[in-house]
C-alpha positions as CSV (number, residue, x, y, z in Angstrom):
1,X,130.3,22.9,113.5
2,X,132.7,22.0,116.4
3,X,131.4,22.4,119.6
4,X,131.7,24.7,121.2
5,X,129.5,27.0,118.8
6,X,126.8,24.7,118.6
7,X,126.3,24.4,122.5
8,X,126.3,28.3,122.2
9,X,124.1,28.5,119.3
10,X,121.2,26.4,122.0
11,X,121.4,28.1,124.7
12,X,120.4,31.2,122.6
13,X,117.5,29.6,121.1
14,X,116.8,28.9,124.3
15,X,117.1,32.3,125.7
16,X,115.1,33.9,122.6
17,X,112.0,31.1,123.5
18,X,112.1,32.3,127.2
19,X,113.6,35.8,127.1
20,X,110.5,38.5,128.8
21,X,109.4,41.4,129.9
22,X,110.5,44.9,129.5
23,X,111.6,46.2,125.7
24,X,115.2,45.2,125.4
25,X,117.8,48.5,125.2
26,X,117.8,50.2,122.3
27,X,120.9,48.8,119.8
28,X,122.4,51.0,117.2
29,X,124.7,49.1,114.2
30,X,125.8,49.3,111.2
31,X,126.2,46.7,108.6
32,X,130.0,45.0,108.5
33,X,132.4,47.4,107.1
34,X,130.3,50.2,106.5
35,X,132.4,53.2,107.4
36,X,130.6,54.3,111.0
37,X,128.4,57.9,110.3
38,X,127.4,56.5,107.4
39,X,124.1,55.9,108.3
40,X,123.7,59.6,109.3
41,X,125.1,60.4,106.1
42,X,122.2,58.9,104.3
43,X,119.7,59.8,106.8
44,X,119.3,56.3,108.1
45,X,118.1,55.9,111.3
46,X,119.6,53.6,114.3
47,X,116.9,50.3,113.5
48,X,115.8,50.2,117.5
49,X,112.2,50.1,117.7
50,X,109.6,46.7,117.0
51,X,110.2,44.7,113.6
52,X,112.7,44.5,111.5
53,X,115.7,45.3,110.2
54,X,117.6,44.5,106.9
55,X,120.9,46.4,105.5
56,X,122.4,46.0,102.5
57,X,126.3,47.6,101.9
58,X,128.8,47.3,98.9
59,X,131.2,49.6,98.3
60,X,133.9,49.4,95.2
61,X,137.3,51.8,95.4
62,X,140.6,52.5,93.4
63,X,144.0,52.4,96.1
64,X,147.3,52.5,95.9
65,X,149.6,51.6,97.8
66,X,152.8,51.5,98.6
67,X,155.2,48.3,100.6
68,X,153.1,45.8,99.4
69,X,154.7,42.7,98.4
70,X,153.9,42.2,94.9
71,X,156.7,38.9,94.7
72,X,155.3,36.3,97.0
73,X,158.5,34.2,96.9
74,X,160.5,37.4,97.7
75,X,159.9,38.4,101.7
76,X,161.5,41.6,101.4
77,X,160.3,42.4,97.6
78,X,158.5,45.7,99.2
79,X,157.2,48.0,96.5
80,X,153.8,49.9,95.7
81,X,150.8,48.8,94.0
82,X,147.3,49.6,92.6
83,X,144.6,47.2,93.3
84,X,140.9,47.6,93.2
85,X,139.1,46.3,96.5
86,X,135.0,45.3,96.8
87,X,133.5,45.4,99.9
88,X,130.6,44.5,100.9
89,X,128.3,43.7,104.2
90,X,124.9,43.0,105.6
91,X,123.0,43.6,108.6
92,X,119.8,42.5,110.0
93,X,118.3,43.5,113.2
94,X,114.6,42.1,115.0
95,X,113.3,43.8,117.5
96,X,110.4,43.2,120.5
97,X,109.4,43.6,122.9
98,X,111.2,40.5,124.4
99,X,115.0,40.7,122.9
100,X,117.1,42.1,120.4
101,X,118.6,39.9,117.5
102,X,121.5,41.0,115.4
103,X,123.3,39.1,112.6
104,X,125.6,40.9,110.6
105,X,128.7,39.3,107.7
106,X,131.2,41.6,105.9
107,X,133.1,40.3,102.9
108,X,136.2,42.7,101.6
109,X,138.1,41.3,98.1
110,X,140.7,43.3,97.1
111,X,142.6,42.3,93.5
112,X,146.2,43.9,92.9
113,X,147.2,44.4,89.1
114,X,150.5,43.4,89.6
115,X,149.8,40.0,90.8
116,X,146.5,39.6,88.7
117,X,144.7,38.1,90.9
118,X,142.1,38.8,93.8
119,X,142.8,38.4,97.5
120,X,140.4,37.5,100.0
121,X,141.3,40.2,102.6
122,X,139.2,40.4,105.6
123,X,135.7,38.1,106.7
124,X,133.6,38.9,109.3
125,X,130.2,37.6,110.8
126,X,128.7,37.9,114.4
127,X,125.3,37.0,115.6
128,X,124.1,38.4,119.6
129,X,121.4,38.6,121.4
130,X,120.3,41.3,124.1
131,X,117.1,39.8,126.6
132,X,115.2,41.5,129.4
133,X,114.6,38.3,132.1
134,X,113.2,38.3,134.9
135,X,114.7,38.8,138.3
136,X,115.6,42.9,137.3
137,X,119.2,40.7,134.7
138,X,119.5,42.3,131.4
139,X,121.4,39.2,129.4
140,X,123.8,39.4,126.3
141,X,125.1,36.7,123.8
142,X,127.6,37.5,121.1
143,X,129.7,35.0,118.9
144,X,131.8,35.9,116.3
145,X,134.2,34.8,113.9
146,X,136.8,36.9,112.0
147,X,139.7,36.2,109.6
148,X,142.4,38.1,107.7
149,X,145.7,37.8,106.5
150,X,147.4,40.3,108.9
151,X,147.6,40.1,112.9
152,X,149.9,41.6,114.3
153,X,148.6,45.4,113.9
154,X,146.0,44.7,116.7
155,X,147.7,46.3,119.4
156,X,145.4,49.4,118.6
157,X,143.0,50.2,121.7
158,X,139.4,48.0,121.2
159,X,136.1,48.4,122.3
160,X,135.6,46.1,126.0
161,X,131.7,46.3,125.9
162,X,130.3,44.5,122.4
163,X,126.3,44.5,121.6
164,X,124.3,41.8,119.5
165,X,126.1,40.8,115.5
166,X,129.1,43.2,116.4
167,X,132.3,41.4,114.7
168,X,135.9,42.5,114.0
169,X,136.4,46.1,113.1
170,X,139.7,46.2,111.9
171,X,141.0,47.8,109.2
172,X,142.7,45.0,107.1
173,X,144.6,47.8,105.0
174,X,147.7,46.7,107.4
175,X,148.3,43.3,105.9
176,X,152.4,43.5,105.3
177,X,152.7,40.2,103.5
178,X,151.2,37.3,101.7
179,X,148.8,34.6,103.6
180,X,151.9,33.8,105.7
181,X,150.7,36.2,108.9
182,X,147.0,35.1,107.7
183,X,144.7,33.7,110.7
184,X,140.9,33.0,111.6
185,X,139.3,34.2,114.8
186,X,136.8,33.2,117.2
187,X,134.7,34.4,119.8
188,X,132.5,33.7,122.2
189,X,131.2,36.2,124.8
190,X,128.0,35.6,127.6
191,X,126.8,39.2,130.0
192,X,125.2,39.0,132.8
193,X,123.5,42.3,134.4
194,X,121.9,42.7,137.2
195,X,120.6,45.4,138.8
196,X,120.4,45.4,142.7
197,X,118.9,48.6,143.6
198,X,118.2,51.9,142.1
199,X,122.1,53.0,140.5
200,X,123.3,49.6,141.5
201,X,124.1,47.0,139.5
202,X,126.7,43.6,139.5
203,X,127.8,42.7,136.0
204,X,129.2,39.5,135.7
205,X,130.7,38.6,131.5
206,X,132.5,35.7,130.8
207,X,134.0,35.4,127.2
208,X,136.7,32.7,125.0
209,X,138.5,33.5,122.0
210,X,140.8,31.4,119.7
211,X,143.1,31.9,117.0
212,X,144.3,30.0,114.5
213,X,146.9,30.5,112.4
214,X,147.0,29.4,108.8
215,X,151.3,28.9,109.4
216,X,151.8,28.4,112.8
217,X,155.0,27.8,114.0
218,X,156.7,28.6,118.1
219,X,156.8,32.4,117.7
220,X,153.1,32.5,116.4
221,X,151.2,29.8,117.9
222,X,147.1,28.8,118.3
223,X,145.5,30.4,121.0
224,X,142.9,30.2,122.7
225,X,142.5,33.1,125.8
226,X,139.8,32.3,128.9
227,X,138.6,35.5,131.0
228,X,136.1,35.5,133.7
229,X,135.2,39.1,135.0
230,X,133.4,40.4,138.2
231,X,132.1,44.2,139.0
232,X,130.0,46.2,141.2
233,X,129.2,49.6,139.8
234,X,127.0,52.2,141.3
235,X,125.8,55.5,141.4
236,X,127.6,58.1,143.2
237,X,126.0,61.2,141.4
238,X,123.6,62.5,139.2
239,X,126.1,62.6,136.4
240,X,128.9,60.2,138.0
241,X,129.9,55.9,138.6
242,X,131.9,54.2,140.2
243,X,132.7,50.2,139.7
244,X,135.0,48.2,140.7
245,X,135.9,45.0,139.0
246,X,138.1,42.2,138.8
247,X,139.3,39.8,136.2
248,X,140.8,36.5,135.5
249,X,142.4,35.6,133.0
250,X,144.9,32.9,131.1
251,X,145.6,31.4,128.1
252,X,146.4,27.7,126.8
253,X,150.3,28.7,125.7
254,X,152.6,26.9,127.1
255,X,155.9,29.2,127.7
256,X,159.2,27.1,127.5
257,X,159.4,26.3,131.0
258,X,156.3,24.5,130.0
259,X,153.8,26.9,132.8
260,X,150.5,28.5,131.2
261,X,150.0,32.6,131.8
262,X,148.0,33.3,134.2
263,X,146.4,37.1,134.7
264,X,144.7,38.3,137.8
265,X,143.7,41.9,138.1
266,X,141.9,44.8,139.9
267,X,140.3,47.2,137.8
268,X,138.5,50.8,139.1
269,X,136.7,53.1,137.0
270,X,135.0,56.6,137.8
271,X,133.1,57.2,134.6
272,X,131.9,61.1,134.5
273,X,128.8,62.7,132.3
274,X,128.7,66.6,131.8
275,X,125.7,68.3,130.2
276,X,126.9,71.0,127.7
277,X,124.1,72.1,126.2
278,X,120.6,71.4,125.6
279,X,121.6,68.2,122.6
280,X,125.7,68.0,123.3
281,X,126.5,65.9,126.3
282,X,130.4,64.8,127.0
283,X,131.1,62.0,128.4
284,X,134.6,60.8,130.3
285,X,135.9,57.2,131.6
286,X,138.9,56.7,134.5
287,X,140.6,53.7,134.9
288,X,143.1,52.0,137.8
289,X,144.2,49.5,138.6
290,X,146.4,46.6,138.8
291,X,147.6,43.9,137.4
292,X,150.1,40.4,138.5
293,X,151.0,37.2,135.8
294,X,152.7,33.8,136.7
295,X,154.6,33.7,134.1
296,X,158.8,33.0,133.3
297,X,160.7,36.5,133.0
298,X,164.6,36.8,133.3
299,X,165.8,37.9,136.5
300,X,168.8,41.0,136.6
301,X,171.2,37.4,137.2
302,X,170.0,37.0,133.1
303,X,168.6,33.6,134.0
304,X,164.7,32.5,132.5
305,X,162.7,31.7,136.3
306,X,159.0,31.3,136.5
307,X,157.4,34.1,138.8
308,X,154.8,36.6,139.6
309,X,155.2,40.3,137.6
310,X,153.0,43.0,139.2
311,X,152.1,46.1,136.1
312,X,149.7,49.2,136.7
313,X,147.2,49.4,134.2
314,X,145.0,52.7,133.3
315,X,142.8,54.0,130.8
316,X,140.9,57.5,130.3
317,X,138.1,57.3,127.4
318,X,136.2,60.9,127.1
319,X,133.8,62.0,124.0
320,X,133.9,65.6,124.0
321,X,130.9,66.9,121.3
322,X,132.8,69.9,119.6
323,X,130.0,71.8,118.1
324,X,126.3,69.6,117.5
325,X,127.9,68.1,114.4
326,X,131.5,67.9,115.4
327,X,132.6,65.1,118.0
328,X,136.4,64.1,119.6
329,X,137.3,61.4,121.7
330,X,140.1,59.8,122.7
331,X,141.2,56.7,124.7
332,X,144.0,55.1,126.1
333,X,145.5,51.4,127.7
334,X,147.5,50.6,129.5
335,X,147.3,46.9,130.1
336,X,148.4,42.7,129.4
337,X,147.5,41.6,126.0
338,X,148.0,37.9,124.2
339,X,148.4,37.6,120.9
340,X,149.8,34.5,120.1
341,X,153.3,35.2,120.3
342,X,155.1,32.5,123.3
343,X,154.3,35.0,126.2
344,X,152.1,38.2,126.8
345,X,152.5,41.4,126.0
346,X,152.4,44.7,127.5
347,X,151.3,47.4,125.9
348,X,150.3,51.2,125.7
349,X,147.8,51.9,123.2
350,X,146.2,55.5,122.6
351,X,143.5,55.7,120.1
352,X,142.4,59.7,119.5
353,X,139.6,61.2,116.4
354,X,137.3,64.1,115.3
355,X,134.6,62.9,113.2
356,X,131.7,65.7,112.0
357,X,129.7,66.4,109.3
358,X,130.7,70.1,106.8
359,X,126.8,70.1,106.1
360,X,124.2,67.3,105.6
361,X,125.9,65.7,102.8
362,X,129.3,66.0,103.6
363,X,131.0,64.5,106.3
364,X,134.9,64.0,107.5
365,X,136.4,61.2,109.7
366,X,139.8,61.5,111.2
367,X,141.9,59.5,113.3
368,X,145.6,58.4,115.3
369,X,146.3,55.6,116.2
370,X,149.8,54.8,118.2
371,X,150.5,52.0,120.3
372,X,154.0,50.7,122.4
373,X,154.4,47.2,123.5
374,X,157.0,44.6,125.1
375,X,156.8,41.0,126.0
376,X,157.4,40.1,129.1
377,X,159.8,37.2,128.7
378,X,162.7,38.7,126.6
379,X,161.2,42.3,126.0
380,X,161.2,41.9,122.3
381,X,159.1,45.8,121.1
382,X,156.8,45.9,118.8
383,X,155.8,49.1,118.4
384,X,152.9,50.9,114.9
385,X,151.0,53.9,114.6
386,X,148.7,54.8,112.3
387,X,147.0,58.2,110.6
388,X,143.6,58.5,109.5
389,X,141.6,61.0,107.0
390,X,138.1,59.9,105.2
391,X,135.8,62.0,104.0
392,X,132.1,60.6,102.6
393,X,129.9,63.3,99.9
394,X,125.9,62.2,100.2
395,X,125.4,61.9,95.5
396,X,121.5,60.8,96.8
397,X,119.9,58.8,99.9
398,X,122.1,55.5,98.9
399,X,125.0,56.6,97.4
400,X,128.5,58.8,98.7
401,X,131.4,59.2,97.1
402,X,134.2,58.3,99.2
403,X,137.8,58.6,99.8
404,X,140.8,58.7,102.3
405,X,144.8,58.4,102.9
406,X,146.0,56.1,105.9
407,X,149.6,56.1,106.6
408,X,150.7,52.9,108.7
409,X,154.3,52.5,110.0
410,X,155.0,49.2,112.5
411,X,158.6,48.9,113.7
412,X,158.9,44.7,115.2
413,X,163.2,44.7,114.4
414,X,163.3,42.9,117.9
415,X,160.5,40.7,117.3
416,X,161.9,37.8,116.2
417,X,158.3,37.3,114.3
418,X,159.1,36.0,110.8
419,X,157.4,39.6,108.8
420,X,159.2,42.5,108.0
421,X,161.4,44.1,110.6
422,X,159.9,47.7,110.1
423,X,157.4,48.8,106.8
424,X,155.6,52.0,106.2
425,X,152.6,52.2,104.2
426,X,150.6,54.5,102.7
427,X,147.4,53.8,101.4
428,X,144.5,56.1,99.6
429,X,141.8,55.1,98.0
430,X,138.0,56.2,95.8
431,X,135.6,55.3,95.4
432,X,131.8,54.3,95.4
433,X,129.5,53.2,98.9
434,X,126.1,52.5,98.2
435,X,123.7,51.8,101.6
436,X,120.5,50.0,101.3
437,X,117.5,49.6,103.9
438,X,116.3,46.8,102.5
439,X,113.9,45.9,104.9
440,X,112.6,49.2,108.0
441,X,113.8,52.6,107.5
């Protein structure tokens, strides 16, 4: 265990011992790897309240994927392949009047018949704490670790706010080749919320992310990303609030000119909730801001210079109940990202989906994701989109039959990365899913 992780765990234990006052906020969550909505399908609760809960999740499926590297000696040897997939996870939550602690672990193995071998497709673990402290303060701390054989599909919008025990839930069916893209990522988040007066609070957050590639090179480099954020939030009306915040980000990647990219951003947001009925509420969030980045870029004359560039930031998040059991969700983000390439990538990303239950036993989910980005230095292009449809049939309160279809496309022809320049993959899965609430209900 490195010094960074040891320090985090020491502080985490200290906070647990001193946390006091009111009960912590309700925390939901699913076992690592468990599809969203599965707990409701099985008739389970949220895991909130006093006491502790231990959930175990296990699924097995048969699948077929197109564009899989069945000949590891040839980077162009992509073809269809059958596979068996085994996914497991555990989720433990300890809730009390002082704090809530949650830990998760998830793993996925895939057996390819053509290769005659198992491959670890995902490993992820998270541990976190949410506590109410004296002086109208609320603290959240979270540490996660993730392994995946694929990295560059990570342009899809991800939630900014994390909850205790959260670890990356990116789908691993996007891996294009063997382990030349494989990476480990360690993420630490600390968030402190101080209530100033009724309807007014101050949020301060720090985030540290380290990404280590198994096969590092000049275009795919180990990175450490630092983020510090302060946000003032206030209530403007009964169902409306606003916030203004400042974010500073920097990375340890040095460009070809020896400079380290730094970013300063100011974002204004408005959140509104509308009560549609006694049981249905729609929520909307609009974000607009500006970012300035100091990094190398090419001038109009084609010369490589170090200077400051300005970017427009924007975002929209909406969740609308179509009926009592169906929701439509959309998330759009325009922002700067650091993905391990030699310079930052500015990307537009959209995620939209519909999910709900046909009846007490059948649940359907669907989603589409599009991302389009370009590096700030050489305008290297990245483009991906995917579509997913999933269905779950509860056979008992703990066992369900499920199936899904996913289409995934990327075009990295202008990226200069050591991956196939483009990929079009269709993936089908049919299997069984088991959820066992070992402790608590």
